[in-house]
N, C-alpha and C positions, 0 to 999 in steps of 0.2 A: 395174306396172299394178294397178288396183284392181278387185276383185271384190266385189260386194254381194249378199248372200243374204237375200232377203226371206222371213221365216219361219225365219231362220237360227238361232233359239233352239230350234226343234223338233229332234226326234231325227235326222231325215234331214239337215236343214241342218247340224247339229253334226257329223254324220259326215263331210261334205264339207269342212268348214273346214280341217282339217289336210291334206287331200288337195291343196287349192289352195295352202296355205301352203308345203308342201314343193316345189311347182312354182315358188315365188318370187313369188307374188302377195300383195298387201296385201288381206286379207280382212276385211270388215266385215259385221255382221249387223243386221237390224232385226226387231223382234217387238212383241208387245203391251206389253211392259214395258221396252223400250229407249228411251233418250232420242232416238236416231236414228230418224227416221221413214222409212217406205217411200218417200215422195216425195223426201226428201233423199238417200237411198241411190241411187234411180234417176237423179237429176240429176247425181250426182258419181262414178259408177262406170263403168269401161270395159266391164265385163261385169256384167249384172244377172241373177240367177237367182231365180225364184219357187219357193219350197218351202213351200206351204201345202196344206191339205186340198183334195181334188178339187172339192168343192162351193163352195169359196171362190176357186178359182184364176182363173176368168174375171173375177170381180168385181175382184180385186186387180190383175190385168193391165190391166183397163179404167181403173183409177185412175192407173196409172203410164205407160201407153202414150203419152199426149200429151206426156210429159216426155222421152221417149227420142229421140235424134238418130241421124243416119246413121252416125256413126263408133262407135256403141255396139253391143253384142250383147245381145240379150234371150233368155233361156232359161227353161224350167220343168222341174221334176222330178216331175211328176205321172204317175199310172198310165194316163191317157188322153191322146190327142194331137190329135185332130181339132179339138175346140172350143178348147182352150188355144192351139194354134198359130194357129188362125184369129183369136183375140183378139189375139195378139202381132203378127200381120201388120198390124193397124190402126196400129201404131207406124211410125216412120221407121227404126227400128233393124234391123240384121241379126237373123234369127230362127232359132234351133235348138231344137227340142223334144228333151228328154232324159227317159228313163225308166230308172232303176236297177231291174233285175229282182231285187231282194233287199231285205230289211229292214235297218234301221239297226243291228241287233244283230250283224251279221257282223263279223269281226275286221279285215278289210281288203278291198281291191278285187281281190285276187288270185283269178283264176279266176271272177270274177263277170261278169255280162253287163250292159252298158248299151246301151239302144236310142238311136240318134241320128237325128233327123229334121231335116236341113238344109233348112228351108223357104225361107229367103232369106238366104244367107250366102256371103261370099266364101271363097276357099280358105284364106286366112290364119286366119280365125276357126275354120273347121271343123277344120283340121289342128292348130291350137293345142289345142283341146279333146281331140281324139283322142289327141294326144301325152301330155297330162296323164293321161288314163285308162289308156292302154296302158303308160305308164311305171310305173303302180301295179299292173300285171298283169291289168287288165280286158280282156275281149273286147268290142269295139264292133260292133254290128249297125246298119248304115245302111239306112234304109228311109223310106217316106212315112208321114205321119200316118194315112192311111186304112188302109194295109196293117198298120200297128202295131195299130190298134184292132181290125181283123179277127182278127189273130193272138192278141192278149191276151184276146179273147172266149173263145178256147179255153184258152190257157195259164193264165189266171187265172180267167176267168168260169166255165168248165165245171168246173175243178178245185175252186174254192171252193163252187160249187153242189152238187156231188156230196158233198163233205166235210160241208157243212151238212146235207144230206139224211141222210147216215149218222148224224150226231149226233142229229138229230131222230127218226130211226127208233128208235134206242136209247132215247131219252126216252119215246117213245110206248109202247114195249113195257114200260116200267117196269123196265128192266134195271139192276142195280147194276154199275157199271163195275168196281169193285174185285173183285166176284165173278167177272166174266168173265176177269180176269187169272189166276185159278187154272186156267183152261182155255186160256190164250193160246198162240198160235203166233207165230213171228217176224213173219210178214206182218201178222197182226192187231195186233201191238204197234206196227208201223210206222203202220198206219192209225189206231190209237187216238192215237198221238203227233201225227199230223197234225191230228186233231180238236181235241186239247188245245191245240196251237200256235195254231190259228186262233181258237178260242173264248177264248183268253187275251188277245186283242188288241182294238183299238178297233172296235166293230161298225159305226161310221159309215164307216170306211175300206172295209169290204167291201160296205156298202150302196152306196157311190159306184161301186165297181168293177162291181157287178152291175146297178145301176139306171141308170147314166148312160152306159154304152157302148151305142151304137145297134145294134151287131152281136150283143149277147148274146141278145135274144129269139129269133132264128133258131137259135142254138146250143141254147137250152133247149128249143125245139120239137123239134129233132132228138133231144135227150136223152130227152124224154118218149116219143117214138116208139120209141126203142131199148128203154127200160124196158118199154113196153107189149108190144113184140114178144117180148122175152126172157121176160117174165112168162107170156105165152101158151105159149111153148115149154116152160117149166118145169112149168106146171100141166098141160100136155098129155101129159106122161110119155112122150114119144117120143124115145128116145136119138138117132135119126138126125137129127131136126130140130135137136136141141141140137148135134150134131156139125156140121151145116151152118152154124148160126149162129156157132159157135166158130171153125170153119176159115175162114169168110169174113173174119172180123176178123183172124185170124192171118195170112192172105195179105196183107191191107192193111198190117199193120205190117212184114211182110217180115223183113229181117235184124235189125230192132230187137228182135224177140222174144228172140233169143239175147243181144243186148247188154243188154237189161233183166234177163235171168236172171243174167248175170255181175255186173251192178251191184248187184242186190239181194242176191246171194250175198255180195258183199264187205261190204255194209251189215250184213247179218245176222252175219257173222263179227266185225265191229267191236262189235256189240251183245253178242255172247256173251263176247268177250274184254275187255270194258271193265273 
């Protein structure tokens, strides 16, 4: 069987080429500089996967959707699902939205998570994809496009927003990052590494994740409310109010507090012994 990856010359597309080849598929790619066009790939592949930036995804899907037939499978690899899946459903093909919850710099699929949204797919197509990913060691989470976007508004949207705010705060204060490392703690080093990791990548990717997910504004409103409440508690100098704020969130996380302690202890141990 033939798999065509549109945008397959990009980093994420290239990551998945050997994954599908190891599963026995004939993998072909198209990109801006390939002789093979997106339209040719769509018309001649059993499975077509769109792997382009979020802001280009629906446009590219719209160009190839009329070419897709009922016996084909159309997928995408973008970080949002509602709009891309809706665009793919305009085709006649089976449709499964995919979101790898990792960047293309990971060494393999082992222990990585892939979100799978079977919007219009028979059991054969769904199980075939799940088998490929699970054979490589990935964990597959099956959900709807709507639930996906709601969850990633937290998992990615809130995380990236807070990390960017931390970086911008340091900049506003005029703090020399190198100087802070003379006073560093393991936890600060982890936070600083997250800032560096994010800011070393393509800003347009994070712009799309934060600006195009319809569930992000509500998450950011909640975040602003939390920051405002905590700021009032801190400047109020009342330890009991701080304790109430702290313990309310500790109770909400429940047993994960202890799990998080163990996980970060292990991470810190790796950092110390590297």
